[in-house]
C-alpha positions in Angstrom: -117.8 18.7 13.4 -114.8 16.4 12.8 -112.2 16.0 15.5 -109.1 18.1 15.0 -105.9 16.1 14.4 -103.5 15.5 17.3 -100.2 17.3 16.7 -97.1 15.9 18.4 -93.6 17.4 18.7 -91.9 17.6 15.3 -95.2 17.5 13.4 -97.5 20.1 12.0 -101.1 20.4 10.6 -101.4 20.7 6.8 -104.5 21.7 4.9 -105.2 20.6 1.4 -108.0 21.4 -1.0 -110.4 18.5 -1.6 -111.4 19.8 -5.0 -114.9 20.7 -3.9 -114.2 23.9 -2.2 -113.4 22.3 1.2 -110.3 21.5 3.1 -108.8 18.3 4.3 -106.7 18.5 7.5 -103.8 16.2 8.1 -100.6 15.8 10.1 -97.1 15.3 8.8 -93.6 15.5 10.1 -91.7 18.7 9.7 -88.6 18.2 7.5 -87.6 21.9 7.9 -84.1 22.6 6.5 -83.7 19.2 4.9 -84.6 20.5 1.5 -81.7 22.9 1.5 -79.2 20.1 2.0 -80.5 17.8 -0.7 -82.7 18.2 -3.7 -83.4 14.4 -3.4 -85.8 15.2 -0.6 -89.2 15.0 -2.2 -92.9 15.4 -1.3 -94.2 17.8 1.2 -91.3 19.8 2.7 -93.2 23.2 2.7 -92.6 24.7 6.1 -94.0 28.2 6.3 -92.7 28.6 9.8 -89.1 28.0 8.6 -89.6 30.3 5.7 -90.9 33.2 7.8 -88.1 32.6 10.4 -85.5 32.9 7.6 -87.1 36.0 6.1 -87.5 37.6 9.6 -83.8 37.1 10.2 -82.4 38.4 6.9 -81.0 41.9 7.0 -82.3 42.9 3.6 -84.1 45.9 2.2 -87.8 46.0 2.8 -88.4 46.2 -0.9 -87.0 42.7 -1.3 -89.4 41.3 1.2 -92.2 43.1 -0.5 -91.4 41.7 -3.9 -91.1 38.1 -2.4 -94.5 38.4 -0.7 -96.1 39.6 -4.0 -94.6 36.7 -5.9 -95.9 34.1 -3.4 -99.3 35.8 -3.4 -99.4 35.4 -7.2 -98.7 31.7 -7.0 -102.2 30.4 -6.8 -102.5 26.6 -6.5 -106.3 26.3 -6.1 -108.2 24.3 -8.6 -111.4 26.5 -8.2 -110.1 29.1 -10.6 -108.6 26.9 -13.3 -110.7 28.8 -16.0 -109.2 32.2 -15.1 -105.7 31.1 -14.3 -103.0 33.0 -16.3 -100.2 30.5 -15.6 -100.1 26.8 -14.9 -100.6 25.7 -11.3 -97.4 26.1 -9.4 -96.1 28.9 -11.6 -96.4 32.7 -11.6 -97.1 34.9 -14.6 -95.4 38.3 -14.1 -92.5 40.4 -15.2 -90.5 43.3 -13.9 -92.9 46.0 -15.1 -95.9 44.1 -13.5 -94.0 43.7 -10.2 -93.1 47.4 -10.2 -96.8 48.3 -10.5 -97.9 45.8 -7.9 -95.3 46.8 -5.4 -95.1 50.5 -6.3 -91.3 50.2 -6.5 -88.6 51.4 -8.8 -87.3 49.1 -11.6 -83.9 49.0 -9.8 -85.5 47.7 -6.6 -87.5 45.0 -8.3 -84.6 43.9 -10.4 -82.2 43.7 -7.5 -84.7 41.7 -5.4 -85.4 39.3 -8.3 -81.7 38.7 -8.9 -81.1 38.0 -5.2 -83.9 35.5 -4.9 -82.8 33.8 -8.1 -79.2 33.7 -6.8 -80.2 31.9 -3.6 -82.4 29.4 -5.5 -85.8 30.6 -4.3 -87.1 31.3 -7.8 -86.2 30.7 -11.5 -87.4 31.9 -14.9 -89.3 29.0 -16.5 -89.8 31.0 -19.7 -90.4 34.6 -20.7 -92.9 36.1 -18.3 -93.4 32.9 -16.3 -91.6 32.2 -13.0 -91.4 29.1 -10.8 -90.9 29.6 -7.1 -88.9 26.9 -5.4 -91.6 24.2 -4.8 -89.9 23.0 -1.6 -90.5 26.5 -0.2 -93.8 27.8 -1.5 -96.2 25.4 -3.1 -98.7 23.0 -1.5 -100.6 21.2 -4.2 -101.4 17.5 -4.1 -98.6 15.0 -3.5 -98.4 14.2 -7.2 -98.3 17.8 -8.2 -95.6 18.5 -5.5 -93.5 15.7 -6.9 -94.0 17.0 -10.5 -93.1 20.6 -9.6 -90.0 19.4 -7.8 -88.9 17.3 -10.8 -89.4 20.3 -13.1 -87.2 22.4 -10.9 -84.5 19.8 -10.7 -84.5 19.1 -14.5 -84.4 22.8 -15.4 -81.9 22.9 -13.7 -82.8 25.5 -11.2 -80.3 27.4 -9.1 -79.1 25.6 -6.0 -81.3 26.5 -3.0 -79.6 27.9 0.1 -80.8 29.2 3.4 -78.8 32.5 3.7 -77.5 33.7 7.0 -78.7 37.2 8.2 -75.8 39.2 6.8 -75.8 37.4 3.4 -77.8 40.1 1.5 -75.2 42.7 2.4 -72.4 40.4 1.5 -74.0 39.6 -1.9 -74.5 43.3 -2.6 -70.9 44.1 -1.7 -69.7 41.2 -3.9 -71.6 42.6 -6.9 -70.2 46.1 -6.3 -66.7 44.7 -6.2 -67.3 42.7 -9.4 -68.6 45.8 -11.1 -65.6 47.9 -10.0 -63.2 45.2 -11.1 -64.8 45.0 -14.5 -64.8 48.8 -14.9 -61.1 48.9 -13.9 -60.2 46.1 -16.4 -62.0 48.0 -19.2 -60.1 51.2 -18.4 -56.8 49.3 -18.6 -57.5 47.9 -22.0 -55.1 49.4 -24.5 -56.9 51.5 -27.1 -55.2 51.2 -30.5 -56.0 54.2 -32.6 -56.9 53.5 -36.2 -54.6 55.0 -38.8 -56.4 57.6 -40.8 -56.2 57.0 -44.5 -54.7 59.8 -46.4 -56.9 61.3 -49.1 -55.8 60.2 -52.6 -54.8 63.0 -54.9 -56.3 63.1 -58.3 -53.8 63.0 -61.1 -53.6 66.3 -62.9 -54.7 66.3 -66.5 
């Protein structure tokens, strides 16, 4: 049995597939929140501990968390199932109806969750029915793949990634409601100009 790697403060163990069904263990420095400050940070910045810490702090509906977990679970980056893969490595093939069925949630719940995670830059629509989750957050392919996925995200361009504070979901929801009310109010104020009715033409008497 190979000796396990020594992990020092500020480091973590990472596991990568060796392409033969096995795993290669390594140690790398934790960059943590660096990716949120600069999209120039490249390579392995996946930090599951950071991601779960953020998700655990967010005061958001449980349905949002459920949708996010399903999306991450659908993002299969293993080479062993290349023949049956429905989307390219690093991407997710799904849509609102599919997520509704997988999560057993209403269309409104899935739609709101999708809009929120897109808004904070955790996912983007690559093309119809294909999503890309933020590669700094969720994907652990080879170093070359990781760089390529990050380049694709930046060139899209994807939405700017942020690490939201715990109350941000509520603030985002409130802001959307306020925008909707303002739009409705503006529509009601629009002056309606009635169309003049055309008088029927009288036929000339013979």
